[in-house]
C-alpha positions as CSV (number, residue, x, y, z in Angstrom):
1,M,30.0,-88.4,85.1
2,F,30.7,-85.7,82.3
3,V,30.2,-86.3,78.5
4,A,31.4,-84.2,75.7
5,L,29.3,-84.9,72.4
6,W,30.5,-84.0,69.0
7,E,28.9,-84.5,65.6
8,Y,30.9,-85.0,62.4
9,E,29.9,-85.1,58.7
10,V,32.6,-87.1,57.0
11,K,33.6,-86.6,53.5
12,P,32.5,-89.3,51.1
13,G,35.1,-92.1,50.8
14,D,36.9,-91.0,53.9
15,E,34.7,-93.1,56.3
16,E,37.4,-95.7,57.2
17,R,40.1,-93.0,57.5
18,F,37.7,-91.2,59.9
19,E,36.9,-94.3,62.0
20,N,40.6,-95.0,62.4
21,A,41.3,-91.3,63.4
22,Y,38.5,-91.2,66.0
23,G,38.0,-94.8,67.1
24,P,39.3,-96.8,70.1
25,G,43.0,-96.9,68.9
26,S,43.2,-93.3,67.6
27,D,45.6,-90.5,68.5
28,W,42.6,-88.7,70.3
29,V,42.1,-91.8,72.6
30,R,45.9,-92.2,73.4
31,L,46.0,-88.4,74.3
32,F,43.0,-88.6,76.4
33,R,44.2,-91.8,78.2
34,S,47.3,-89.7,79.6
35,D,44.6,-88.1,82.0
36,S,43.3,-90.0,85.0
37,N,39.8,-88.2,84.6
38,Y,39.2,-89.8,81.2
39,H,37.0,-92.9,81.0
40,E,36.4,-93.8,77.4
41,T,35.3,-92.6,74.0
42,R,32.5,-94.2,72.0
43,L,32.4,-93.5,68.2
44,L,28.8,-94.0,66.8
45,R,27.6,-93.9,63.0
46,D,24.2,-92.9,61.9
47,P,22.7,-96.1,60.1
48,F,20.5,-93.8,58.2
49,R,23.0,-91.1,57.2
50,P,26.2,-93.0,56.9
51,L,28.5,-90.0,56.7
52,I,27.3,-88.7,60.1
53,Y,29.1,-89.7,63.2
54,V,29.0,-88.8,66.9
55,T,31.9,-89.1,69.4
56,L,31.0,-89.4,73.1
57,D,34.0,-88.7,75.4
58,F,33.3,-89.7,79.0
59,W,35.2,-88.0,81.9
60,N,35.0,-88.0,85.7
61,S,33.8,-84.3,85.6
62,R,33.6,-81.2,83.6
63,E,36.2,-79.7,85.5
64,G,38.6,-82.6,84.9
65,Y,37.8,-82.3,81.1
66,E,38.4,-78.5,81.0
67,N,41.7,-78.9,83.0
68,F,42.7,-81.5,80.5
69,L,42.0,-79.2,77.5
70,A,43.9,-76.4,79.2
71,E,47.0,-78.6,80.0
72,H,47.0,-80.3,76.6
73,R,46.0,-77.4,74.2
74,A,48.8,-77.9,71.7
75,E,48.5,-81.6,71.4
76,Y,44.7,-81.3,71.1
77,E,45.0,-78.7,68.3
78,A,47.7,-80.8,66.5
79,I,45.6,-83.8,66.4
80,D,42.4,-81.7,65.4
81,K,44.4,-80.0,62.6
82,A,45.7,-83.4,61.3
83,S,42.1,-84.9,61.0
84,S,40.3,-81.8,59.8
85,D,40.5,-82.8,56.1
86,L,38.4,-85.9,56.9
87,T,35.1,-83.9,57.5
88,I,32.7,-81.6,55.8
89,N,31.3,-80.3,59.1
90,E,32.1,-80.6,62.8
91,R,30.0,-79.2,65.6
92,R,29.7,-79.7,69.3
93,I,26.5,-80.9,70.3
94,G,27.0,-80.2,73.8
95,W,28.5,-80.9,77.3
96,F,26.3,-83.0,79.5
97,E,26.6,-84.0,83.2
98,L,24.9,-87.1,84.9
99,A,21.5,-85.9,86.1
100,A,20.9,-88.7,88.6
101,E,22.4,-92.1,89.7
């Protein structure tokens, strides 16, 4: 199991639009679902800093995720560009693999 974690600081007033753009019915999830290595995406909101969100994208493996990115670069970048006006800051927290089962 592989997880890609991203943190976002959302522009005030854009929380609902952000949740729609990154939540379970979003363009991101529809794109990811086109790949058999994808499992799910979780969208979390910080209860103490309500403009801070984290996404967790679950994949079979890092290799599967990287292959997906390479094969779908144009679609990925188009969705990223379309949603870029919703955030003040975006950063990759990291890529993580399951340590033990």
